[in-house]
C-alpha positions in Angstrom: 0.0 0.0 0.0 2.9 2.3 0.7 4.2 1.9 -2.8 0.7 2.7 -4.3 0.4 5.8 -2.1 3.9 7.0 -2.9 3.3 6.4 -6.6 0.0 8.4 -6.5 1.9 11.2 -4.7 4.6 11.4 -7.4 1.9 11.1 -10.1 -0.1 14.0 -8.7 3.0 16.1 -8.4 4.2 15.4 -11.9 0.7 15.9 -13.4 0.3 19.2 -11.5 3.5 20.4 -13.0 2.4 19.5 -16.5 -1.0 21.2 -16.0 0.6 24.5 -15.1 1.7 24.7 -18.8 -1.1 22.9 -20.7 0.1 24.5 -24.0 2.6 21.7 -24.3 -0.2 19.2 -24.6 -1.4 21.1 -27.7 2.1 21.6 -29.0 2.7 17.8 -28.8 -0.2 17.3 -31.2 1.1 19.7 -33.8 3.3 17.2 -35.7 0.7 14.3 -36.0 -2.0 16.8 -37.0 0.2 18.2 -39.7 0.9 14.7 -40.9 -2.9 14.0 -40.8 -3.6 17.1 -42.8 -0.8 17.3 -45.4 0.2 13.6 -45.7 -3.0 11.8 -45.0 -4.7 12.4 -48.3 -1.6 11.3 -50.2 -1.4 8.1 -48.1 -5.1 7.5 -48.7 -4.6 7.7 -52.5 -1.5 5.4 -52.4 -3.2 2.8 -50.3 -6.3 2.8 -52.4 -4.3 2.5 -55.6 -2.0 -0.2 -54.3 -5.1 -2.2 -53.1 -8.4 -1.1 -54.7 -10.3 -3.3 -52.3 -9.2 -1.4 -49.3 -11.5 1.5 -49.7 -11.1 5.1 -48.6 -12.5 4.5 -45.1 -10.1 1.6 -44.4 -7.2 3.7 -45.6 -7.7 6.1 -42.7 -8.0 3.0 -40.4 -4.6 2.0 -41.5 -3.0 5.5 -41.4 -4.3 6.9 -38.1 -2.9 4.1 -35.9 0.5 5.0 -37.3 0.1 8.6 -36.2 -0.8 7.4 -32.7 2.4 5.3 -32.6 4.3 8.4 -33.8 2.7 10.5 -31.1 3.6 8.0 -28.5 7.2 7.6 -29.8 8.0 11.3 -29.8 6.1 12.2 -26.6 7.8 9.3 -24.7 11.4 9.2 -25.7 12.1 12.9 -25.0 11.0 12.7 -21.4 14.6 11.7 -20.5 15.5 15.4 -20.7 13.2 16.1 -17.8 15.1 13.7 -15.5 18.4 15.1 -16.6 17.2 18.5 -15.5 16.0 17.0 -12.2 19.5 15.6 -11.6 21.1 18.9 -12.5 19.0 21.0 -10.2 19.2 18.5 -7.3 15.6 17.4 -7.3 16.3 13.7 -7.3 19.1 14.2 -4.8 16.6 15.8 -2.4 14.1 12.9 -3.0 16.8 10.4 -2.0 16.6 11.5 1.6 12.8 10.9 1.7 11.3 7.4 2.4 9.6 7.4 -1.0 10.2 4.2 -2.9 12.7 4.6 -5.8 10.4 2.6 -8.0 7.6 5.0 -7.2 9.7 7.8 -8.5 9.7 6.0 -11.9 6.2 4.6 -12.0 4.5 7.9 -10.9 6.3 9.8 -13.7 5.5 7.3 -16.4 1.8 7.2 -15.3 1.7 11.0 -15.8 3.2 10.5 -19.3 0.7 7.8 -20.2 -2.3 10.0 -19.1 -1.1 13.0 -21.2 -0.5 10.9 -24.3 -3.8 9.2 -24.0 -5.5 12.6 -23.8 -3.6 13.7 -26.9 -4.5 10.5 -28.7 -8.2 11.1 -28.0 -8.0 14.6 -29.4 -6.2 13.3 -32.5 -8.8 10.6 -33.0 -11.6 13.2 -32.8 -9.9 15.4 -35.4 -9.4 12.4 -37.7 -13.0 11.4 -37.3 -14.6 14.8 -37.6 -12.4 16.3 -40.3 -11.1 13.3 -42.3 -13.8 10.7 -42.1 -12.1 8.1 -39.9 -14.5 5.4 -39.0 -13.5 2.6 -36.5 -15.4 0.4 -34.1 -15.5 1.8 -30.5 -14.1 -1.4 -29.1 -11.2 -1.4 -31.6 -10.4 2.2 -30.7 -10.4 1.4 -27.0 -8.1 -1.6 -27.6 -5.8 0.6 -29.7 -5.6 3.1 -26.8 -4.6 0.3 -24.5 -1.7 -0.6 -26.8 -0.7 3.1 -27.0 -0.7 3.3 -23.2 1.6 0.2 -23.0 3.9 1.6 -25.6 4.2 4.9 -23.9 4.8 3.2 -20.5 7.6 1.2 -22.1 9.3 4.0 -24.0 9.1 6.5 -21.1 10.7 4.0 -18.7 13.5 3.5 -21.2 13.9 7.2 -21.7 14.1 8.0 -18.0 16.6 5.2 -17.5 18.7 6.5 -20.4 18.5 10.1 -19.0 19.7 8.9 -15.6 22.6 6.9 -17.1 23.8 9.7 -19.4 23.0 12.7 -17.1 23.9 14.9 -20.0 22.0 16.4 -22.9 25.0 16.2 -25.2 25.1 12.4 -24.7 21.4 11.8 -24.6 20.5 13.7 -27.8 22.7 11.5 -30.2 21.3 8.4 -28.5 17.8 9.6 -29.2 18.5 10.2 -32.9 20.2 6.8 -33.1 17.1 5.1 -31.8 14.2 7.2 -33.1 14.9 7.3 -36.8 15.2 3.5 -37.4 12.4 2.8 -34.9 10.1 5.2 -36.8 11.0 4.1 -40.3 11.0 0.4 -39.7 7.7 0.4 -37.8 5.6 1.2 -40.9 4.2 4.3 -39.3 3.5 6.1 -42.5 2.8 3.1 -44.8 2.4 -0.6 -44.0 5.6 -2.6 -44.3 3.7 -5.0 -46.5 4.3 -2.5 -49.2 8.1 -2.7 -48.6 10.6 -4.8 -50.6 11.4 -8.2 -49.1 14.8 -7.2 -47.5 13.3 -4.2 -45.8 10.3 -6.2 -44.6 12.6 -8.8 -43.0 14.6 -6.1 -41.2 11.5 -4.4 -39.9 10.5 -7.6 -38.2 13.2 -7.0 -35.6 11.4 -3.9 -34.5 8.8 -4.5 -31.8 7.0 -1.3 -32.8 6.0 -2.9 -36.0 4.0 -5.7 -34.2 2.4 -3.2 -31.9 1.4 -1.0 -34.8 0.1 -4.0 -36.8 -2.0 -4.9 -33.8 -3.4 -1.4 -33.5 -4.4 -1.4 -37.2 -6.1 -4.7 -36.7 -8.2 -3.2 -33.8 -9.2 -0.2 -35.9 -10.3 -2.6 -38.7 -12.3 -4.7 -36.2 -10.1 -7.8 -36.6 -10.2 -8.8 -33.0 -9.2 -12.5 -33.6 -6.3 -11.8 -36.0 -2.8 -13.0 -35.5 -1.7 -9.3 -35.9 -3.6 -8.3 -32.7 -2.3 -11.2 -30.7 1.3 -10.5 -31.8 0.9 -6.8 -31.1 -0.5 -7.5 -27.6 2.3 -9.9 -26.8 5.0 -7.5 -28.1 3.5 -4.6 -26.1 3.3 -6.5 -22.8 6.8 -8.0 -23.2 8.4 -4.6 -24.1 6.6 -2.8 -21.2 7.7 -5.5 -18.7 11.3 -5.3 -19.8 11.4 -1.5 -20.0 9.9 -1.0 -16.5 12.1 -3.7 -15.0 15.2 -2.0 -16.6 14.1 1.5 -15.6 13.3 0.4 -12.1 16.8 -1.1 -11.7 18.4 2.1 -13.0 16.3 4.3 -10.6 17.1 2.1 -7.6 20.8 2.0 -8.4 21.1 5.7 -9.2 19.1 6.9 -6.2 21.0 4.9 -3.5 
């Protein structure tokens, strides 16, 4: 119970800090909404031409989940800069002398990040539905949001751990670039990897984000019993478990 209470305390503190500057929630949506507006119609045409049976509605059901993964990726991996600032200003140092669980310091933070990205995801979905004709089953959308939440939890845990390990923006930034670009391109965010040449398709299968995204697309298409959804769910759970375990270990080690 102490852990849950301490986690809730850290979560409220972190969420309060974010709500003091809510403009950043809107700013975080700028990139996916621009992709939705300027790139979405192009992707719709490409998908329909490559597979005439897919239909215009299904094209958006394929494209929008990619934007949700992109939103989760960029919103999550950059949170490591926050923990670097906390180290620099002595905030984590002061928390070390309190009885708060070191694991709660991590879990409270990542829960705040999950909540913020879920709110952004709902806004993005509303824009896609009202302005671009996205149609997806409610159950599929809710399952997709669950996968987004697991993805964000995993990536924020890894980002916080990397920030604590590097403790320096000059080291953390190149690491982000090294990870983000291949993870984004090989996940099939903009176009399904089924359209890729064989060698690229094979390489992309090493990227867990691909399976999570394929699972999200299956939920938006209402394919609840598909292998893609099962694989995406397994990939999301395993990635989240590994990331939180790794992040927990780093937080405990660095805060003792």
